[in-house]
N, C-alpha and C positions, 0 to 999 in steps of 0.2 A: 327360486333363485332371483327372479326380478324383484320380488317383494323384499328380500333381504338387501338387495343392492339399493332399492329405494330408501329403505330405513337407514342403511349406512350413510348414504349421501345426506339424508335429512339431518341426522344427529351429528355427523361430522360438520356439516355447515353450521349448525347451531353452535358447536363448540369452537369452530375456527374461522367463520366468516369475518369476524372482526379483526382477527390477526392478519388475514389475507388483505383486507382493505387497508390496514395500516401499512403493510409491506408495499402495496402498490403506491399509496400516497407518498410515503417516505422515499420510495424509489424515484419518483418524479422530482422530489427536491434534490436528491443527490446527483441528478443529471447536471445540476448547475452549481451546487454548494456541497463540497465534500468534507470529510473529516479532517480536522486541523492536522497539519504536518509542516515540517520545516524542510523545504526542498533544497537541494545543493545550490540552486541559483539564489534563493532567498538567504541562505547562509552566507554566501559570498558577498551579497549586497550589503549585509549587516556587518561584515568584517572590516575593521579599519586597516589601512595599509601597514605593512611591516617595515620598520626602519631600523637599520643596524646602528647601534650606539658603540662607543668605545669599549663597553663592558659586555657586549653580546658576542658570543653566547657560550655557556659552559659546554664542555664536550658531551656528546650524546651518551657516552658510556657512564659518565657521571650522573646525567639526568636519569638514565634508565635504572641505575642502582638506587637512586633516591625515590623513584616511583614505587618501589616495592612490588612491581609486577614482574612475572617471569615470562620472558619471551612474548610480550604482547605484539600482535601482528600490525597494529596501527600506530604510526608515529607521525605526529603533526606538530607544526609550530604555528602559533596564532596569537594575535593580540587580544587579551581579555581584560577588560576594565582598565586599560591604559598600560598594562604590563605584558611583556612578551612571555609566553609560556609554552613549554613543551607539553603536549597532551598525548598520553598513551592509553590504549585500550584494545578490547577485542570486539567492540561493536555490539556486545550482548550483555555480559555479566560484569566486566571489569573496566574501570576508567580511573585515571589519576593524572594530575597536573603537576608540573615542576617548574619553578621560577627559572627562566632562561638566564637570568642574570646572576642569581645567587646559588642555584643548584639545589635549592631547598624544595621539598615537596610542599605543595600548597595545602593548608588545612581546610576542613570543611567550610563551605561558603557561608559566611554570615549575611544578614540582611543588608548591611552597608556595601559589601562587595557585590551582592546580586544587583543592587541599584546601580552601581557604577558600571557593571557589565551591560545591564540592560539599556542604560542611557547611551552608552557607546554604540551598542548595536542599533539603536533607534535614531542614531544621528544627532544626538543631543536633545532630543525631545524630553519634556518633563515626565518623570516616572514616579510611580507610587508603589510601595511594597504592600502587597495584600496578604502575605502570610506564607507559611510553609505547608506544602501538601505532599503526601505520599503518593496518591493516585486520585484523580478526579474524573469528571466525565469526559475530558478532552485529552487524557493521557493514558488511555487503555492501550498500551503498546509495550510489548516485551523489549523493544529496542531502547526504551527508556530505563529499564531496570537498573543498569549500571549507574545511573545518575540520581536515583532516588535517595532521600526525599528531594523534591524540587522546590525552589524559591519562586513564588509567583509575583510578577511585577506588572502593573498596568501602565501603559503608555498613553499619555495625553496627546492624542492625534486624531485626525478624522476617521481613520480606520478602527480606532479604539482597540488596538491589540493587546492581548495578555501575552507576556513573555515568560517562558518557564526556564529557569536557570538551574544548571546542574549543581548539586551540592558537593560533587566530587572534583570538578574541574572549573567551575565558575562560568562556563560557556552557556550561551543560549541554545537550548536543544529543541525547543518547540515554540511556535507562535500560534495564537488563535485570535482571529479578528472578531469584531463584534457581529459581523454578518455570519461567520462560521458558527459562533456560539449561539446566535439567535435561531437560525435555521437548522442548526444541528439537532436541536431537540426533536424536531419533526422530520429530520433527515437521517443522518448516519446513526445517531443515538437510538432512534426508534427502529430503524431498518435492521440494525445489527443486534437488536434486543439487549442493549446495554443496561437495561433495567436489572439484569441479572449479573452485571459485572460489579466487582469490588465489594460485594456483600457476602452474606452467609452462603450463597449458592454459587459463588464465583467458580469454584472448582468444577461445577457441573454445567457451566455456560455452554461449552462446546456440545455436550450431549443434548441439552435443551434445544439449541438451535437445530441440531441434526434431526431430532425426532419430531419437532414441529414442522420442519420442511418435508419429512417423510409423510406426516399426516396431512399436510396441505396437498402433497402429490396424490395421495389417496382420494381426498376430497375432489380434486380437479378431474382425476380420471374417472371416478364413479359418476360425477356429474356430466362428463362428456358422453359416457356410455348411456346413462339414463336419458339424456337429451336426445340422442340418436334413436333410442327405442321409442320415445314418445313422438317423434316427428314422422308424419305420414308422407313417404316419398312418392307413392303411387296414387292411392285413393285418399282424398282429404276427408276430414271429419264432416259430420252433418252440417256444421256451421259454415263450411267452405274453407275453413283454415286448415293448415297442415299441422298446426300446433293445437293441442287440446285446450289450451288456455287462450280464450278469445280477448280478454281485456286484463288490465291491472298489472301488478308487479310480477305475478307468476309468468305472464306472457313475456314481459321484458327480460326476465331472468332466463327464460328458455331460449329466446332469440340471441340474446347477447352471449349465452353460454355456448350455443352452436357456432356463432361467429368467431368468438375469441377463446373458446375452451382450450383449444390445442396450444395456443400461445401461453395461456395461464399455466397450463401443465408444464411446458418446457421451461417456463420462466422460474416456476418454484422449484423444479428439479435442478436447474442450473445453479440456483442459490444453494441447494444442498451440496452439489459438486463443489462449490467454492470452499467448503469446509474439509475437503478431502477425507470423506468419512471412511473409517476403517483402513486408512492409508492406501486406498485403491489406486492413487496416482503416484505412489512411491515405488520406484524401480528397485528390483533385486540386483544382486551383484556388486562388483567393486565400485566404490564411489571415486569420482574425479578427485585428483590430488592437486589442490590449488597452490600449495607450497612448492611442489615439484614443478609446476607450470612457471612459477616465478623464478625458478632456478635456485631455490633454497630459502631459508628464513633470513630476515634482516639481521645484520651484524653491525654493531656499533664500530667495530674496528675499521671497517672499510666503507662506512656510510659517509657521504659528503658532509663536511662540517657546515653547520648553519651559518656561522659568522662569514665564511668565505663566500658562500652562495649568495647571501644578502648583499655583501659588499659589491660583488660583481654585478648583480642586478641593479643596485642602486647606481653604480657607475654608468650603466647603460640607460639610465632614466626609466627603468621599469620599476613599478610599485606593486609588489606581490601582496596578496591579501592572506594567503594560506600556503604553506609548504607541506608536502607529504613525502615521506621517504618510502621508497619501494624498490623492489628488484624487478627488472624487466629482462627477460631471457638471461638471467644470471647476473646481469650488470646492476650494481647499486646506482641509483639515480634519485633525483628529487623532482617530483611533479609540482610545478609552479602554477598557482592559480591567481590570475589577475581579475579585474572586474570585467574584461572583455574576452579572455581566452585562457587556455591551459596548455602547458608545454613541458617537455622534460629537459632537465639540465644535468650535466655530469658533475663530478667532484669539484671542478673549477668554476662552476656556475655558467658553463658554456651550453648554449642551447643545442639539443641533439636533433639531427634530421630523423624522419620516420625510418624505422628499421625495415629491412627488406622482407618480403614475403616468406623467404625461406627461413628466416630467423623466427618469425612468429609460428610457422608450421613446426619447426623443431621444438620449440617451447610447448606448443599445444600437444605434441605427441607424448610429453611427460605426464599429461593429465591422466591418460589411460594407457600405460605402457604395454598392457596386454592386448590392446586393440591397435588397429592401424587406421590412418586417415585415408579414406577411399576416394574422397573428392573434395573440392573447394569451389567457392564462388565469391566474387566481389559484389557487395550490395551497395548500389548507388541510389537506391530508392527503397522505401519501406514496402514490406510485403505482409502476408497474413501472419507470420510468426515473428517478425521483427519490426516494430512500429512504435511511435511514441504517442502518449495520450496527454490531455490537458493536465496542468498541475493539480487541479482539485480532484481528479479522479484517483482510484485506488493505486494505480501504477504510475501516476503522474510524476513521481519523484525519481523514476528510473531514467538515467541518461541513455539515449539511443543515438549516438553520433553516426554520421555518414561522411564519407564511405566507410565500410566495415568489411572485414574478412570473415566468411562463414566456413567452417570446416566440418565435414561429415565423418563420423567414425563407424566402423564396421562391428562394434560390440553388440552383444544381445539386446541392449537397451537402446541402441542407435542414437548415441549422444551426438549432439551438435553444439559447437562452440562458436561464438561470435566475438571477434577481437577488434578493438579500435587501433588502427595502425598508428595513429598519432601519439598515443600514450602507451600502447602495448597492453592496455587493460582488458581483462576478460569481462565484456559487458553483458553477455548472456550465455547461459549454459543450460541446455534442456535435454530431455530424453523422450522416448516414445510415449510413456504414460503422461508426462507433463504436456506434451503436445496434444494429446487427446483431451486433457483437461482444458486446454486453451479453447477447443471447439465446444465442449460440453458445459463449460462455465462461461468463459469470457464472451464467446460469440453469441450463445443463446441468451445470455443475460443482458448484453448491451450492444449487440450487432456492431462489433468494433473492427470490422475490416477497414483498412485504410481508404478504399474506394468508397465506402459508405460514410465514414467520418468526414471525408472531404466534400460530401454532397449535402452540405448544410445550406438552407434549413430543412431540406427534405428529411434528413436523418432525425432532426428534432421533431418534425410532425409525426414520423413513424413511431418514434419512441414514446411521445406523449399520447398519441392516438391509441396505441395498444394498451398503454398504462391506464388511460382513462376507461377503456373497455373493461379491463380487469378490475378497476375500482368500482365501476357500475355493477359488474357481476357480483362482487363481494358485498357491496352496500345493499343491493336488493336481497342477497342472502341473509344479511343481518336483520333487515326488516322483517322478512318472511320468518326467520327463526324466532325473532321476538314475538311475533303474532302467534306462532305455534305455542310457544311457552306460556304466554298469557292465556290463550284458550284453554290449555290443559290445566293451568292454575285455577282459573274461574270454574271450569267444569268440575274440578276436584272439590272445590269449596262448596259448590251448590248441590253436589250429589248427596242423597240421604244416608245417614249412618247405617 
């Protein structure tokens, strides 16, 4: 049995030690440089102020009909390339833009329109068109499928951003700075094995990552067991050492493996859990109904008219950058985004006060009508399940406002809903399996409890320290594996026929 386990660890290490080393190296890069994304804050920063002219705006019903989309859940008004446009979509597969002045659907975005949009987004900086791309190294995201192909524009600025412009709506949907593109090759691109994305094996990318992570877990577990077997806890070896390896890389590999093997094992397994293999973190039973939570779908007939809302805001000296139509507890409203804040207004453009707790609770009950809300709590500080991360991280684009209202349901999946009282938005919805994933993936992979994230630079030292230990363990494995293969190769060549 021991012999078989030794052989398993040896040959698994020869096959996977380099992959493990690259995972640890790229993970350290991702602590500080993430995969490119356009966060809500970056989008607002690039949006030009909306100003109502005498011919703004055509009725929403007319714009919806021109869009060609059937009941899209997202309605926005924004300025794109100097023109006011309604933008409709579902956030995943469909997107369309309609000129708010003429009511005509905007045709596919040519290079000239992409340049105008990018220049406005970049604050007037010089721009250069680089071409049209369907998908490249920095746009592997299903959220961009509705906007492909993308027009790629470079901005002449210190950050050296590339802006990706939607061919459907003309808006900027992603930015990638020079730093993100440079470090990304040894960071997110390498860590997420994007070498297998966008090519002939793209359909098998998920399976490749899952099975490599499983194999890495087998390697780490077998090494930990072998290392403990080889360590003399009571009587040392004749050399006086408790490790059979007195010098050289084998000794370092043994000692580092004993010290950091458990962390290496939990780290690679947490990476596996990030892929939700075989849907183990997907809850059974009824799914929450977000449309019911809103009080029904959006209807153009009772939606606040854009012209009236803009005129009222302009009269009050407010410069909105983005308008979003929503239903909050059944009431049609507009979410106004400025450079400094976001707030709700009614059909007359009048700012709405925060809705009472009872209203939010009644709306949330419609999420799961077969369950009941058994308890609630007000969040005035972040905790283990509701917290914000830095923008460059995987979840850094998610908005986590405070204070917030958290409601607990008594359904079999133990759903929890978090509502922003200022906007009535459902900012987080989770169930028991997803909260288990939070610990098995997010915590074990990045130790992201708020109390730890706030203890910097101690958190950085811990993350870099155990990552360096994992890198050292993997690199010694690479060298030892290479030596083993070279020895077998030379022995095979020198043996007599």
